[in-house]
C-alpha positions in Angstrom: 31.9 -40.2 -36.5 33.9 -38.0 -34.8 30.5 -36.0 -33.8 29.2 -39.3 -32.3 32.8 -39.6 -30.4 32.5 -35.4 -29.5 28.6 -36.5 -28.1 29.7 -39.3 -26.1 32.6 -37.1 -24.2 30.4 -34.6 -24.0 27.7 -36.8 -21.9 30.7 -38.6 -20.3 31.6 -34.6 -18.8 27.9 -34.1 -17.3 27.6 -37.5 -16.4 30.8 -36.5 -14.3 29.3 -33.3 -13.3 26.2 -34.6 -12.1 27.9 -37.7 -9.8 30.2 -34.8 -8.3 27.0 -32.3 -7.3 24.9 -35.6 -6.2 27.2 -36.5 -3.8 27.8 -32.6 -2.5 24.3 -33.1 -2.3 24.2 -35.9 -0.2 26.7 -34.3 1.8 24.6 -31.4 3.0 21.8 -33.4 3.2 23.8 -35.8 5.8 25.1 -32.4 7.2 21.7 -31.1 7.9 21.1 -34.3 9.5 23.1 -34.1 12.2 22.4 -30.9 12.8 19.0 -31.0 13.2 19.4 -34.0 16.0 22.0 -31.6 18.0 19.6 -28.9 17.9 17.1 -31.5 18.9 19.4 -32.7 22.0 19.9 -29.5 22.9 16.4 -27.6 23.0 15.7 -31.3 25.2 18.4 -30.5 27.5 17.8 -26.3 27.3 14.0 -27.5 28.5 15.5 -29.4 31.4 17.2 -26.5 32.7 14.4 -23.9 32.8 12.6 -26.4 34.0 14.8 -27.6 37.2 14.2 -25.8 40.6 17.5 -24.3 40.3 16.8 -22.3 37.5 13.3 -21.0 38.9 15.6 -20.0 41.8 18.4 -18.0 40.1 15.4 -15.3 38.1 16.3 -12.5 40.5 19.8 -13.4 40.0 19.7 -13.9 36.1 17.8 -10.3 36.0 20.0 -8.8 38.1 22.7 -9.9 36.1 21.1 -8.6 32.4 20.0 -5.5 34.0 24.5 -5.2 34.9 25.0 -6.1 31.2 22.9 -3.7 29.4 24.1 -0.9 31.6 27.4 -2.4 30.7 27.0 -2.2 27.1 24.9 1.2 27.4 28.4 2.4 29.2 30.7 1.3 26.3 27.7 2.2 23.8 28.2 6.0 25.2 31.4 6.0 26.3 31.2 6.8 29.5 28.6 7.8 32.3 28.7 11.6 31.0 27.9 10.0 27.4 25.0 8.1 28.8 23.7 11.3 30.5 23.9 13.0 27.0 21.4 10.2 25.5 19.5 10.3 28.3 18.9 14.1 28.3 18.6 14.1 24.7 15.7 11.2 25.2 14.2 13.4 27.4 14.0 16.0 25.0 12.9 14.1 22.6 10.1 13.5 24.5 9.0 16.5 25.2 9.1 17.3 21.1 6.5 14.7 20.2 3.7 16.8 21.8 4.3 19.2 19.2 2.7 16.5 17.0 -0.5 16.5 19.3 -3.1 18.8 20.0 -0.1 21.5 20.1 0.2 21.4 15.8 -3.6 22.1 15.3 -4.1 25.8 13.7 -5.1 28.0 16.0 -8.4 29.7 15.1 -7.3 32.3 13.4 -4.9 30.3 11.5 -8.2 27.7 11.0 -10.0 30.7 9.4 -7.2 31.5 6.7 -7.2 28.3 5.6 -11.0 27.8 5.3 -11.3 30.7 2.9 -7.6 29.6 1.4 -8.9 29.2 -2.6 -6.5 27.0 -4.8 -6.6 27.2 -8.8 -7.9 23.5 -8.0 -10.4 22.7 -5.1 -10.2 19.1 -5.8 -13.1 17.7 -3.4 -12.1 14.8 -1.7 -14.4 11.9 -1.0 -13.3 9.8 2.7 -14.4 6.4 2.4 -14.9 4.5 6.0 -16.1 1.2 6.4 -18.3 0.6 9.6 -18.8 -3.0 11.5 -20.4 -2.4 14.9 -17.6 0.4 15.5 -17.7 1.8 19.5 -20.0 4.6 19.8 -16.8 7.1 21.5 -14.7 6.0 18.3 -17.3 6.9 15.9 -18.6 10.5 17.3 -14.6 11.5 17.0 -14.1 10.1 13.6 -17.3 12.1 12.5 -16.0 15.0 14.3 -12.4 15.1 13.1 -13.9 15.1 9.2 -16.1 17.7 10.4 -13.5 19.7 11.3 -11.7 19.7 8.7 -10.3 23.4 7.8 -10.6 22.5 3.9 -14.3 22.2 3.4 -14.6 20.9 -0.2 -15.4 17.0 1.0 -18.0 14.1 1.1 -17.9 11.4 4.0 -18.7 8.2 2.7 -20.0 5.6 5.0 -21.2 2.0 4.1 -22.2 0.1 7.6 -22.0 -3.2 7.9 -22.8 -3.4 11.4 -25.0 -5.9 13.4 -28.4 -5.7 15.0 -27.1 -5.1 18.7 -25.0 -2.2 17.1 -27.9 -0.4 16.0 -26.6 2.8 17.7 -24.1 3.0 14.8 -27.1 4.4 12.5 -28.9 6.2 14.9 -25.7 8.6 15.4 -24.9 8.6 11.8 -27.9 9.7 10.3 -28.1 12.1 12.7 -24.9 13.5 11.5 -25.8 13.1 8.1 -29.3 15.0 8.8 -26.8 18.3 10.1 -24.2 17.9 6.9 -25.3 16.7 3.5 -21.4 16.0 3.0 -22.5 12.7 5.2 -23.3 10.1 3.1 -24.7 6.9 5.5 -25.7 3.5 3.5 -27.0 0.4 6.0 -25.4 -2.4 3.5 -27.7 -5.5 3.9 -24.6 -7.5 5.1 -21.0 -7.2 6.2 -19.2 -7.7 3.1 -15.1 -7.5 5.1 -13.1 -5.0 4.8 -12.4 -4.9 1.0 -16.4 -5.3 0.0 -17.3 -2.6 2.9 -14.9 0.0 1.2 -16.1 -0.6 -2.3 -19.3 0.2 -1.1 -18.3 3.6 0.4 -16.5 3.8 -3.3 -19.9 3.5 -5.1 -21.1 6.5 -3.1 -18.1 9.4 -4.1 -18.2 11.6 -6.4 -14.9 13.5 -5.6 -12.0 13.9 -7.6 -9.9 12.1 -5.0 -10.5 9.1 -2.9 -9.3 9.2 1.0 -9.3 6.0 3.4 -9.7 6.6 6.5 -10.4 3.5 9.2 -13.4 3.7 11.5 -11.3 3.8 15.0 -9.0 6.9 14.0 -9.0 10.6 14.0 -8.0 13.2 11.6 -6.0 15.8 12.2 -8.2 19.3 11.2 -5.6 20.8 8.5 -4.6 17.4 6.6 -6.9 18.1 4.0 -5.9 21.6 3.4 -2.0 20.3 3.4 -3.2 17.6 0.8 -5.0 20.6 -1.9 -1.4 22.6 -1.4 0.3 19.9 -2.1 -2.1 18.5 -5.2 -1.9 22.3 -6.5 2.5 22.6 -6.2 3.5 19.4 -7.2 0.4 17.5 -9.2 0.7 14.9 -6.6 -1.9 12.0 -7.8 -1.0 10.2 -4.4 -0.8 11.5 -1.3 0.6 10.5 2.4 1.6 11.8 5.5 3.1 10.8 9.0 0.9 9.1 11.4 1.0 8.7 15.6 -0.1 5.7 17.0 -1.9 6.4 20.1 -3.9 4.8 23.3 -6.6 6.3 25.7 -9.1 9.2 25.4 -6.0 11.4 23.9 -4.1 11.8 20.7 -1.8 13.7 23.0 -1.0 9.7 24.6 1.7 9.1 22.3 3.3 5.7 22.0 4.7 5.9 18.3 5.5 8.6 16.3 6.1 7.5 13.1 8.5 9.9 10.6 8.3 8.4 6.6 10.6 9.0 4.2 9.7 10.3 1.1 8.3 7.5 -1.5 10.6 4.3 -1.6 9.2 1.5 -3.2 11.8 -0.9 -1.6 10.7 0.2 1.9 7.0 -0.3 1.0 7.5 -4.3 0.0 9.0 -4.6 2.8 7.0 -2.5 5.1 3.6 -1.2 4.4 5.4 2.1 5.9 2.6 4.5 3.6 -0.4 2.7 5.5 -2.2 5.9 7.1 -3.3 8.2 5.8 -3.6 7.7 1.8 -5.2 10.0 -0.7 -5.1 9.7 -4.4 -7.1 10.6 -7.7 -10.1 9.4 -8.8 -8.5 8.4 -12.5 -5.6 6.9 -10.5 -7.9 4.1 -9.3 -10.1 3.9 -12.4 -6.5 2.5 -13.9 -5.6 0.2 -11.8 -8.9 -1.4 -10.0 -10.8 -1.3 -6.5 -10.3 -3.5 -3.3 -9.5 -7.4 -3.7 -11.1 -9.4 -1.2 -8.5 -11.6 -1.5 -6.6 -9.2 0.2 -8.7 -8.7 3.6 -6.7 -7.6 6.0 -4.2 -6.0 4.1 -6.6 -4.6 1.1 -4.3 -1.2 1.9 -1.2 -2.6 1.6 -2.5 -4.1 -1.9 -3.7 -1.3 -2.7 -1.0 0.7 -1.7 1.5 -1.1 -3.8 -0.5 -1.0 -7.0 -1.2 3.0 -7.1 2.1 3.8 -6.3 3.3 1.9 -8.8 1.2 3.6 -11.4 0.5 7.0 -9.7 3.1 9.5 -11.7 3.6 11.9 -9.2 3.5 10.3 -5.2 4.2 13.0 -2.2 4.4 12.7 1.6 3.5 15.3 3.6 6.2 15.3 6.0 4.0 16.2 8.8 1.9 14.0 11.9 -1.5 14.3 10.6 -3.3 11.0 11.6 -3.7 9.4 14.3 -4.3 5.8 15.0 -6.0 4.1 17.6 -4.2 1.7 19.7 -7.2 -0.7 21.3 -7.8 -4.4 22.0 -8.7 -5.2 18.5 -7.1 -3.4 16.8 -4.0 -4.7 14.6 -1.9 -0.9 16.0 -2.1 -3.0 19.3 -1.6 -6.6 18.0 -1.1 -8.1 14.6 -3.0 -11.0 16.4 -6.2 -9.6 16.7 -5.7 -10.2 12.7 -3.9 -12.7 12.4 -4.9 -13.2 8.6 -3.7 -10.0 7.9 0.1 -11.5 7.9 -0.6 -14.6 5.0 -2.4 -11.2 2.9 0.2 -9.3 3.6 2.8 -11.4 1.9 0.5 -12.4 -0.8 0.1 -8.8 -1.9 4.0 -8.2 -1.8 4.9 -11.7 -3.8 1.8 -10.8 -6.1 2.9 -7.0 -6.5 6.5 -8.4 -7.4 5.2 -10.8 -9.9 3.3 -8.2 -12.2 6.6 -5.9 -12.2 9.6 -7.8 -12.5 7.8 -10.9 -13.2 9.5 -12.6 -10.6 8.8 -15.5 -8.7 9.8 -14.0 -4.9 9.8 -15.7 -1.4 8.3 -13.2 1.1 9.2 -13.6 5.2 8.0 -12.7 8.2 11.6 -11.6 10.3 12.3 -11.0 14.5 11.1 -7.8 14.3 7.4 -7.6 13.2 5.2 -10.5 11.1 4.3 -7.7 8.5 8.0 -6.3 8.0 8.9 -8.9 5.6 12.6 -10.3 3.7 12.0 -10.3 -0.1 13.9 -13.4 -1.2 14.2 -12.9 -5.6 15.4 -15.5 -7.4 18.6 -14.8 -9.0 17.7 -14.7 -13.1 21.3 -15.6 -13.5 24.5 -15.8 -11.8 26.7 -13.6 -13.9 30.8 -13.1 -13.2 31.7 -10.9 -9.7 34.6 -8.9 -10.0 35.2 -7.8 -6.4 38.1 -5.0 -6.2 40.4 -4.6 -3.1 42.9 -2.2 -2.6 45.6 -3.1 -0.6 49.2 -1.7 1.3 50.5 -3.6 3.8 48.0 -4.4 6.0 49.4 -8.4 5.5 46.5 -9.7 8.5 43.5 -7.7 7.4 43.7 -8.7 3.3 44.4 -12.1 4.0 41.6 -12.5 6.8 39.1 -10.9 3.9 40.4 -12.9 1.3 40.0 -16.2 3.1 36.7 -15.3 4.4 35.1 -15.1 0.6 37.1 -18.3 -0.3 35.8 -20.6 2.8 32.5 -18.9 3.4 30.7 -17.6 0.2 28.2 -19.9 -1.6 28.6 -17.8 -5.2 30.9 -19.1 -6.8 31.4 -17.4 -10.0 33.9 -15.1 -8.7 37.1 -13.5 -9.1 39.3 -11.3 -7.1 41.3 -7.8 -8.1 43.4 -7.2 -5.2 44.8 -4.1 -6.5 48.3 -3.9 -4.7 49.5 0.0 -3.7 52.8 0.6 -3.2 52.9 -1.9 -0.3 56.7 -2.1 2.1 56.5 -5.4 3.9 57.9 -8.6 2.5 55.2 -10.7 4.4 52.7 -9.1 2.0 54.7 -10.1 -0.9 54.9 -13.4 0.3 51.2 -13.1 0.5 50.9 -12.7 -2.9 52.5 -15.3 -4.0 51.2 -17.7 -2.0 47.8 -16.1 -4.4 49.0 -17.2 -7.6 47.4 -20.8 -7.4 44.6 -19.5 -7.6 42.9 -18.8 -10.8 40.4 -16.3 -9.7 42.8 -14.0 -7.9 45.3 -11.5 -9.5 47.4 -8.8 -7.7 47.7 -5.5 -10.8 49.6 -3.2 -9.3 48.8 0.5 -9.1 52.2 3.1 -8.2 50.7 6.3 -8.2 50.3 8.4 -5.0 47.3 7.2 -2.6 43.3 8.1 -3.8 40.7 5.5 -3.4 39.1 6.3 -6.2 41.7 6.4 -8.8 43.1 2.9 -7.2 39.8 1.5 -7.6 38.7 2.6 -10.5 42.6 1.3 -11.7 41.8 -1.8 -10.2 38.1 -2.3 -12.1 39.6 -1.9 -16.0 41.6 -5.4 -15.1 37.7 -7.1 -14.0 36.1 -9.0 -16.7 32.8 -9.9 -14.3 29.0 -8.4 -15.1 28.7 -6.5 -11.9 31.8 -4.9 -9.8 32.0 -5.7 -6.0 33.9 -2.2 -4.5 35.3 -3.9 -1.3 37.7 -3.1 1.8 40.7 -5.2 3.0 39.4 -4.4 6.6 36.5 -7.1 5.7 35.7 -10.8 7.0 32.0 -12.5 5.4 29.4 -12.9 8.1 26.2 -14.1 5.8 27.4 -17.3 3.6 24.8 -16.0 1.0 26.1 -12.0 0.6 26.7 -12.2 -2.9 23.2 -13.2 -3.6 22.1 -11.1 -1.3 23.5 -8.2 -3.0 23.0 -9.2 -6.6 19.5 -10.2 -6.4 18.9 -6.1 -6.2 21.9 -5.3 -8.2 20.3 -7.4 -10.8 16.8 -5.5 -10.8 16.9 -2.6 -14.1 15.8 -0.2 -11.8 18.5 -0.3 -8.8 22.4 0.4 -9.2 24.7 0.7 -5.9 23.7 -2.2 -3.5 25.0 -1.9 0.6 25.7 -4.8 3.1 25.1 -4.3 6.9 28.9 -4.1 8.1 29.5 -4.1 12.3 32.6 -3.6 14.0 34.4 -6.5 15.9 32.2 -5.5 18.8 29.4 -5.8 17.1 27.8 -2.8 16.8 26.7 -1.2 13.9 29.2 0.3 11.6 27.1 0.9 8.3 23.5 0.4 7.6 22.4 3.1 4.7 24.2 6.3 4.4 21.8 9.9 4.7 23.1 13.0 3.5 23.8 15.9 5.5 23.6 14.1 9.0 26.6 14.7 10.9 28.9 17.6 12.0 30.1 18.8 9.1 26.2 18.2 7.2 27.5 16.1 4.4 27.1 12.6 4.8 26.5 9.7 7.7 25.6 6.7 8.8 22.1 5.6 10.3 21.4 3.4 13.1 25.9 3.8 13.9 27.4 2.3 16.7 23.7 0.6 17.7 23.7 -3.4 19.0 23.8 -5.9 16.0 20.3 -7.2 17.1 19.0 -3.8 17.3 15.3 -3.6 15.3 15.9 -0.3 13.9 13.7 2.9 13.9 10.8 1.1 12.9 12.2 -2.1 12.2 14.3 -0.5 9.4 17.4 -2.7 10.5 15.4 -5.6 9.5 14.2 -5.2 5.5 15.8 -4.3 2.6 15.2 -0.4 1.9 16.1 2.2 -0.9 18.7 4.6 0.3 20.4 7.9 -0.8 23.9 6.3 -0.6 26.0 3.2 0.9 29.6 2.7 1.7 32.2 1.8 -0.5 33.6 -0.4 2.0 31.0 -3.2 0.3 29.4 -1.7 -3.0 28.0 -4.2 -5.2 27.1 -2.3 -8.5 26.7 -3.3 -12.5 30.1 -2.5 -14.7 27.8 -0.6 -17.4 26.3 1.5 -14.4 30.2 2.0 -13.2 31.2 3.0 -16.2 27.8 5.3 -17.3 28.5 7.7 -14.0 32.2 7.6 -14.6 33.3 5.7 -11.8 34.1 6.8 -8.5 35.5 10.5 -8.7 38.6 10.8 -8.4 38.8 14.5 -7.8 37.2 12.8 -4.3 41.3 11.1 -3.0 39.6 9.7 0.6 36.5 10.6 1.6 32.8 11.0 0.0 34.2 9.4 -2.9 31.2 6.5 -2.7 28.2 8.6 -1.8 29.2 10.9 -4.8 28.9 7.7 -7.0 25.5 6.7 -5.4 24.3 10.5 -5.8 25.7 10.2 -9.9 23.7 6.6 -9.8 20.2 8.3 -8.6 20.4 11.2 -11.0 21.2 8.6 -14.0 17.4 7.4 -12.6 18.7 4.9 -10.3 17.8 3.6 -6.9 20.1 2.6 -4.3 19.2 -0.7 -2.0 21.0 -0.9 1.8 19.7 -4.8 2.5 20.8 -5.7 5.9 21.2 -9.7 5.0 24.7 -9.8 3.6 26.7 -9.2 6.5 30.2 -8.7 6.9 32.5 -7.3 9.7 34.5 -3.9 8.9 37.8 -4.0 11.2 38.4 -0.7 10.6 38.5 1.6 14.3 35.3 2.3 15.1 37.1 4.3 18.2 39.5 6.0 15.7 39.6 10.2 16.0 39.7 12.6 13.8 42.2 12.5 11.5 44.7 16.1 12.4 47.3 17.9 10.6 47.5 17.4 6.6 45.1 15.3 6.6 42.3 16.9 9.0 43.1 19.6 5.8 42.2 17.5 2.9 39.4 15.6 4.4 37.9 19.4 4.9 38.6 20.0 1.6 37.0 17.2 0.6 33.6 18.2 2.8 33.6 21.2 1.0 33.9 19.8 -2.5 30.9 17.4 -1.7 29.1 20.4 0.0 29.2 22.8 -3.1 28.9 20.0 -5.8 26.0 18.4 -4.2 24.5 22.2 -2.9 21.2 21.6 -4.0 20.8 17.9 -2.8 21.5 18.9 0.5 19.5 22.1 0.4 16.4 19.8 -0.2 17.4 17.3 2.1 17.6 13.2 2.4 14.1 11.9 0.7 14.6 8.8 3.1 15.2 10.7 6.2 12.6 12.7 7.4 13.1 16.8 8.2 11.2 15.8 11.7 14.7 13.8 12.6 18.0 15.7 13.7 20.7 15.8 11.4 22.7 15.7 14.6 22.4 12.7 15.7 22.3 8.8 13.7 19.4 7.1 15.7 16.5 9.1 14.4 16.0 11.4 17.2 13.2 13.4 17.0 13.9 17.5 16.3 
């Protein structure tokens, strides 16, 4: 009888909860419908305005106004006209530096001779696979010549030709080159089998230890195979890639884009096929993972790179521009719309890879940066308690803004806030603490020692009950409603530890988008894209996809409590600076990835015009710089793996050395 009553009560409780959720859903659906109607009305009005004679007449005025606003914004960003001129000079110098990576980087006759005669313990044979299809004559001869001119000699070029009868010259040229050099293998296909099929036909001819992929309209640096065999012998790499240049016209020196890449970064690769060209990989690795899959035609390389690198024992990045990607009318380098099917294929490749690795049915969406730069939405496997730790001394206005934004804007509901009170003196802050007592999600704990950011946070963490700890400054304000979900979707992965958000100053310039060690005047650590505009796409679209980074700021950092405890939390010898970077480095050395996501956004009301601390504070900062540089000397000497050594450490905007 008693059990029956309990079941009835339980059913009633569930019914009430269901009805409450149903009512919420109805309210939300109603709001969505209202918003959609409002959007339709506004679009209608906007179209009428843009179609009016007055709008067209005012076009020159608008352009002038936009030019004025851009100039004003640049002056604001760089501080003054002299600051803007320094930036202009920097970009002019960078333009000159770009030229060093074209034909000027080719080996001299003496160096080429030395490379040709070099003997390695493992004289790897490379099989270069190039599927041909109606390749323009100039492109074809330049491709054949760039392979023949390789300083490392142990290679073969496997050509599978699916060209139609109107392009018979392709076969004539290839047969001529093959007759002159037996390392060039040529086969005519009965019919064009697409990119994957044609490449797989190339593979059937290959006898090499390592397979390399070369597009039929691109060019190799003469030393690329030499650099690769050198890397294989020195590191044992079973997958190698390099930096690349996009060029147009008749010369590789007509550069459009220099793409200097990070070392292997799996989250970058999922969000953007940054490896792209020029991949070479062990034949054994290919045998294990399989060849090109035709269902991913258009992005068959992205699919294969994801599979190969995930299985590889050692992925090695040669930080030199050794591949030249030709931009022309029909190439993806110029316009992805030339191959729109490639976007859908890339989305499927990333989705299927994530399903294979994690068993997660993630959503893959194009971003505003480029159709093949992706936002990935991992499903939350659970909704655990997140403990938000906020240190505070006075600053009632900052703290209240921060707390209210969490309460009012967050869609994630399973959280608690632990405010660590540190020697406040004003009556208003204690009145505010009193007002918070009614909220069961918020607790105020008292820390009475001298100021030490690390110790205060560690103290606050001891009062938390959550599976995850979210370190948060008191001068933050939530922008993205799903900010906790965006952080958690990465932190829940077993290979990820610290996850950081994209933070803005009050004027909508970037305060944080990931941290690079060695960056900045002190050569300790600095923020990338610092003070760039909120809507900036970032270097090669980096502000538009989640990526692996060495460190993220402790101003907003989510990590599991278990991982936090595993590495001992924040190092209390860093009382003010670098404690967050130190934590992230400890997590990295423990074998975890740290991730920055631009899809969790908050304002950080720290003053960006604040100068360097003076007196005792300056001495303390310098002491912590020295401490950090000593503790992490080996990492600093090796360089940040996610910041290419071709970039200057004096700038946060990826300026070429």
